[in-house]
C-alpha positions as CSV (number, residue, x, y, z in Angstrom):
1,M,21.8,139.3,27.1
2,A,19.4,141.6,28.9
3,A,16.2,141.9,30.6
4,R,15.2,145.1,29.9
5,V,12.7,146.5,33.1
6,F,10.7,149.3,32.1
7,L,10.5,152.0,35.0
8,A,8.1,154.9,36.0
9,G,8.5,157.9,33.8
10,G,9.7,156.1,30.5
11,A,12.8,154.8,31.9
12,V,14.5,151.5,31.1
13,S,16.7,149.3,33.2
14,F,19.1,146.9,31.7
15,C,19.4,143.7,33.8
16,A,22.3,141.6,33.4
17,L,21.7,137.8,32.3
18,P,23.7,134.9,32.4
19,V,25.9,133.9,29.3
20,F,24.0,131.1,27.7
21,A,26.4,128.4,26.5
22,Q,24.8,126.9,23.2
23,L,23.8,123.2,23.8
24,P,24.4,120.0,21.0
25,P,21.1,119.2,19.3
26,S,20.4,116.6,21.8
27,P,17.0,114.7,23.3
28,E,19.2,113.7,26.3
29,S,20.8,117.2,27.0
30,R,20.7,117.9,30.3
31,A,19.7,121.9,31.7
32,I,21.8,124.5,32.4
33,V,20.4,126.0,35.4
34,Y,21.5,130.0,36.8
35,P,21.7,130.7,40.3
36,G,18.7,130.8,41.6
37,P,16.9,127.8,41.7
38,P,18.6,125.0,43.8
39,R,19.8,121.5,42.5
40,Y,17.7,118.3,42.9
41,P,17.9,115.2,41.9
42,A,17.2,114.2,38.4
43,P,13.3,113.7,37.9
44,P,12.2,109.8,37.1
45,P,11.5,109.8,33.2
46,L,7.6,109.7,32.6
47,R,6.4,106.6,30.4
48,F,3.7,106.6,28.4
49,E,0.6,104.3,27.9
50,T,-1.4,104.7,24.4
51,V,-5.3,105.1,26.1
52,W,-6.9,105.3,22.7
53,E,-6.6,105.8,18.8
54,Q,-8.8,107.2,16.4
55,P,-7.7,107.9,12.4
56,L,-8.8,111.2,11.3
57,P,-9.7,111.9,7.5
58,G,-7.2,113.2,4.7
59,G,-6.7,116.9,4.2
60,A,-4.8,119.9,5.1
61,A,-2.9,119.7,8.4
62,P,-5.0,119.0,11.7
63,E,-4.8,121.2,14.3
64,I,-5.9,120.1,18.1
65,R,-7.9,121.7,21.4
66,A,-9.3,121.3,24.1
67,S,-12.7,122.2,25.4
68,G,-14.0,120.7,28.6
69,S,-14.4,116.9,28.0
70,L,-13.8,117.3,24.3
71,L,-11.2,117.0,22.0
72,I,-11.6,119.4,18.8
73,V,-10.0,118.7,15.7
74,H,-9.6,121.4,12.9
75,A,-8.7,119.7,9.5
76,G,-9.1,121.4,5.9
77,E,-12.6,123.3,5.3
78,G,-15.0,121.1,6.1
79,P,-16.5,120.6,9.9
80,P,-14.7,120.1,13.1
81,L,-14.7,116.7,14.6
82,A,-14.9,116.1,18.1
83,F,-14.1,113.2,20.2
84,D,-14.7,112.8,23.6
85,A,-11.1,112.5,25.8
86,A,-11.7,109.8,27.6
87,T,-12.8,107.5,25.4
88,G,-12.1,108.1,21.8
89,A,-16.0,108.0,20.5
90,P,-17.4,110.1,18.3
91,A,-18.6,113.0,19.7
92,E,-21.4,115.6,18.6
93,L,-19.9,118.8,19.0
94,L,-22.7,121.4,20.4
95,R,-20.9,123.7,22.0
96,V,-17.4,124.4,22.5
97,E,-16.3,126.0,26.1
98,A,-13.5,129.0,26.3
99,P,-10.6,128.0,27.8
100,E,-9.8,128.3,30.9
101,G,-7.0,130.5,32.0
102,G,-6.0,133.6,33.1
103,G,-2.6,135.3,34.0
104,P,-1.0,136.1,37.3
105,D,-2.3,137.6,39.9
106,G,-2.7,141.3,39.4
107,G,-3.5,141.4,36.3
108,R,-0.2,140.6,34.8
109,A,0.1,138.1,31.9
110,A,3.6,136.8,29.9
111,V,2.7,137.7,26.7
112,L,5.0,137.2,23.0
113,R,5.5,141.1,21.4
114,D,8.3,141.5,18.6
115,G,9.7,137.7,18.8
116,E,10.6,138.7,22.9
117,V,8.4,137.4,26.2
118,C,7.0,140.1,28.0
119,L,5.4,140.7,31.4
120,E,2.1,142.9,31.0
121,R,0.1,144.7,33.8
122,A,-3.3,145.6,32.9
123,G,-3.8,148.9,32.7
124,R,-0.5,149.8,32.0
125,K,0.6,150.4,28.5
126,K,4.6,149.7,28.7
127,P,5.5,146.0,30.1
128,E,6.8,145.8,33.5
129,W,10.2,144.0,31.6
130,C,10.8,142.4,28.6
131,V,13.1,139.8,27.5
132,S,15.4,138.6,24.5
133,A,17.3,135.0,23.5
134,G,19.0,135.9,20.6
135,T,16.4,134.3,17.9
136,D,12.7,134.3,17.8
137,F,10.3,132.8,20.5
138,G,8.0,130.7,18.9
139,T,5.5,129.2,21.3
140,P,3.1,131.7,24.0
141,P,4.4,131.8,27.7
142,V,2.9,129.6,29.9
143,S,2.9,131.0,33.7
144,L,3.0,128.5,35.8
145,T,4.0,127.5,40.0
146,T,5.8,124.6,40.5
147,H,4.4,121.8,42.7
148,P,7.0,119.8,45.0
149,G,6.2,116.3,45.4
150,P,5.4,115.2,49.1
151,D,9.0,113.8,49.8
152,A,10.3,117.5,48.9
153,A,8.0,118.7,51.5
154,R,8.5,116.9,54.5
155,R,12.5,116.5,54.5
156,S,16.0,117.6,52.7
157,L,17.0,116.1,49.8
158,F,19.7,114.5,50.0
159,P,22.2,113.4,48.9
160,V,22.3,116.7,46.5
161,A,23.6,120.1,48.4
162,P,22.0,123.2,48.0
163,A,23.8,126.0,47.0
164,P,25.7,128.5,49.8
165,G,23.3,129.7,51.8
166,R,20.3,128.0,50.3
167,S,17.7,125.5,51.7
168,P,18.0,122.4,49.5
169,R,14.6,122.2,50.5
170,A,12.1,122.4,47.7
171,H,9.4,125.1,47.3
172,P,7.0,126.2,45.5
173,R,8.2,128.8,42.4
174,D,6.6,131.3,40.0
175,V,7.9,130.4,36.9
176,I,7.6,131.5,33.0
177,V,8.5,129.0,30.3
178,A,8.8,130.0,26.8
179,G,10.2,128.0,23.8
180,T,12.0,129.0,21.0
181,V,12.7,128.8,16.6
182,D,16.0,127.3,17.7
183,G,14.6,124.7,20.1
184,L,15.8,125.9,23.2
185,L,13.2,126.4,26.6
186,R,13.8,129.2,29.0
187,G,12.4,129.4,31.9
188,Y,12.5,132.9,33.4
189,N,11.9,134.6,37.4
190,P,7.9,136.5,36.8
191,P,9.2,139.5,39.2
192,D,11.8,140.6,37.0
193,G,12.5,138.6,33.9
194,Q,15.6,136.6,35.3
195,L,17.1,133.7,33.6
196,L,16.5,130.8,35.5
197,W,17.3,128.0,33.0
198,S,18.2,126.6,29.7
199,A,17.2,123.3,28.4
200,R,17.0,121.6,24.5
201,A,14.4,120.8,22.7
202,S,15.2,118.4,19.3
203,A,12.8,120.3,17.3
204,R,12.4,124.0,16.9
205,L,9.6,125.0,19.1
206,E,6.1,126.3,17.6
207,R,3.7,124.8,19.3
208,P,1.8,125.4,22.8
209,I,4.0,124.0,25.4
210,G,1.5,121.8,27.6
211,V,2.1,121.2,31.7
212,L,1.1,118.1,32.8
213,A,1.6,116.9,37.2
214,D,3.1,114.0,37.1
215,T,1.9,113.2,40.9
216,S,3.8,110.0,41.2
217,D,6.9,112.2,41.5
218,P,7.8,113.0,45.6
219,G,10.2,115.1,44.5
220,A,11.6,118.4,44.0
221,D,8.3,119.4,41.5
222,Q,5.5,117.3,39.8
223,T,5.2,120.0,37.0
224,R,6.0,118.3,33.5
225,L,6.2,120.7,30.9
226,L,5.4,119.3,27.4
227,V,7.2,120.0,23.8
228,A,7.3,118.8,20.8
229,G,9.3,120.0,18.2
230,V,8.6,120.8,14.4
231,G,9.7,118.0,12.4
232,S,10.2,116.0,15.2
233,R,9.2,112.2,16.5
234,R,9.6,112.9,20.4
235,L,7.0,114.3,22.5
236,E,9.5,115.6,25.4
237,A,8.5,116.3,29.2
238,F,11.1,118.5,31.1
239,R,11.1,119.3,34.9
240,A,9.5,123.3,35.2
241,V,11.6,124.0,38.3
242,D,15.1,123.3,36.4
243,G,14.0,123.2,33.3
244,L,15.8,118.8,33.2
245,A,14.6,116.4,31.0
246,A,12.4,114.1,32.5
247,G,11.3,111.0,29.9
248,S,10.6,111.3,26.1
249,L,7.7,109.4,23.7
250,V,9.5,108.4,20.6
251,L,7.2,107.4,17.9
252,E,8.1,104.7,15.3
253,P,8.6,104.6,12.5
254,E,11.5,107.0,12.0
255,E,9.8,108.7,9.4
256,A,6.2,109.8,12.1
257,S,6.1,113.6,12.9
258,I,4.3,114.9,15.7
259,L,1.4,116.4,13.8
260,S,-0.2,118.7,16.3
261,G,-0.3,119.4,20.3
262,P,0.6,117.9,22.9
263,I,-2.6,119.0,24.3
264,V,-3.5,118.1,27.8
265,T,-7.3,117.5,28.7
266,R,-9.3,118.4,31.4
267,A,-8.8,114.4,33.3
268,G,-4.4,114.5,32.8
269,A,-4.0,112.8,29.6
270,V,-2.0,113.8,27.1
271,A,-3.3,114.2,23.6
272,F,-1.4,114.9,19.7
273,I,-2.1,114.4,16.7
274,W,0.9,112.4,14.4
275,S,1.1,111.0,10.9
276,A,3.8,107.4,10.3
277,H,4.2,109.0,6.9
278,A,3.7,113.0,7.5
279,P,1.7,114.7,6.1
280,T,-0.5,111.7,4.6
281,G,-2.5,109.0,6.8
282,A,-2.6,111.4,10.4
283,S,-4.2,110.0,13.7
284,L,-5.4,111.4,17.1
285,R,-3.7,109.3,20.1
286,V,-4.6,110.1,23.6
287,V,-1.7,108.6,26.2
288,R,-1.5,108.6,30.2
289,A,2.3,110.2,31.4
290,A,3.0,108.7,34.8
291,S,6.6,108.1,36.3
292,G,5.4,105.5,38.2
293,T,7.4,105.7,40.9
294,K,4.7,105.2,44.2
């Protein structure tokens, strides 16, 4: 496996990446952390508390997105439905705000191109690098910066020993994350596309990745990645700095399935559409997620 780095003049450099060992398809699987980020204590698991839930009308498979303080649900050919993200009250949809975002500094943005993750720079025809995972990526890549908690900034994270020549103290780190149709969640180093870590979700990943701040965690990184695999009843969380599992919400009954989402609202809540007996009887649920370690 290699990252293709595009050089001036059209030359292509292949950078060797560590060999990836397949993990069993279990949500409890531990992430493989490659040489690069130091190893930290496991994150505390997120706890999920339902804030509100609204049943949705029947019809086509619904889609959800956030627009300012509203959650917008599209289902079938009818007009979209709007709900207040904080209370769940139906709202009048007057206008839709453009999604917030933007690529990393310098006009760079991580994108999907022909099943690969590529880092592109504005004004350049060729990407800076592209990486493949041996299978197609299914989620749009997310560029983020990890956020160490207060304990990580004040002291070393013992008893975990650092790698030779590295400090166990946690520092903010830029990471590009994407998921594959085989259920792999992978973190890459933005400058060169080096694979930093790889974790396995419970099902194939095709929906956008939610990014949540767990401000209750004082440890190595408060940034959580939220995913819901296709056909899965699990909402799964992973720590962004190293891909370690950080808890999950399992819906009941066993036939339940998450149909759309997760979406992180402006206030930091998590929204998703699910059904106890998919594809009928869909509901929009909003939950709060925190480790509660304060």
